[in-house]
N, C-alpha and C positions, 0 to 999 in steps of 0.2 A: 504494500500500500504506500501511497505517496504521502507527503506531508501536507495534508489537506488544511487549507486555511478555513477553519470552522466558522469564523465570523463572516467571511465572504460567502461561503456556501450557504450559511443560514440566511444571509441577505438575499441570495438568489431564490431560496425556498420561499421566503416571505414575499418577495416580489411576484413569484409565480402564483401565490395564493391571494394576492392583494386585490385582484379584480381590476387593477389599473391598466392591464395590458390586454389588448385584443389579440387572439391567436391567429397566426398565419401558418401557411404550409409552404414548403419547398424553397424558402429564402429566410435569411435572418430577419429581414425587415422589409416591409412593403411601403410604397409611396403614400398609402393612406394611414400609416402609423401603426400597423399591426406587426407582431413579432412571432417568430417561432420560439420554442423554449430556450434555445441557445442564444437567440437574439436578445432575449430578456437579460441573460447574463452579461452580454456585451454592453447593453444599455446601462445597467446599474454599475458596471465596473468603472465607467467614466474615463476609460483609457483612450478612447478615440472618438471619431465622429462618423455619422452616416453620410454616405454618398449613394443615395437611392437605396437599393437593397444591399449594398456593400458596406462593411465596417472597415474603416481605415484608421490605423494607429500610426501617427507620425509619418515616417518615410517608408513604412512597411507596405507590402502589396495590399490590395483590397481583398476582403474576405467575404464569402457568401456561402451559407450552408453548413459551415463548421466553425468551431471556436478558434479564433486567432491564437497563436502561441502566447501572446502577452496575457490574454484572458485566461487561458489554461493555467498559466503561472499565478495569476491573481487569485484564482480559485484553489490553487495548490493541487491540481489534478494530475500533474505530470505531463510530460511532453507528448505522450501518445494518446491524449484524451481530447482530440479535436472534435470527436463525436462519441462521448462516453457511453459505454454499455451500462444500461440501468436495470435490465431484467434479463438475466441469462446472457445470451449473445445478441440481445436486441438493443440497438442504439437509441439514444435520445431522439434523434431525427426520425427514425422509423416509428417510434412510439408516437411522436407528434404528428407526422405526416400520413403514415399508413394505417396505424392502429387507432387513430383519432382519440388518443388519451387527452383529457383536459389538462390544463396547467396544474390544477390541484392534484390530479393523479400522478403527473410527472414529478411534482414537488414531493409527494410521498416517497417515490422511488429514489429521488436524489437524497432525501433525508435519510432513508434506510441505508443506502450504499455508503454515503460519505460521512454521515453523522451518527450512524448506529441507532437511529430512532425508528421504532415500528409503531404503527397506528392500528 
């Protein structure tokens, strides 16, 4: 296991449950202001800015559909967590886009995997 930043992961969980973010599919962020579950993590990290559906941090390339390395580091998920597996071999993006899990359901899985909390 990586050195999870519990405070930042909890902030991500709280943001997913907040009702503040409309859920999108297939991109981190939409022009109408909706987000996928990973886009919410980018947004609350405050590390970059949105360029349409892309998240850009300083001079790094633009990211869409996965967590940028800086956001992975901010969460403490490790460098191979651009699309974290949250349920078995099922990734966050697949749960968001294909399985139609709500943000609250994804928050439960994030909380269980990274914070050891079960509901």
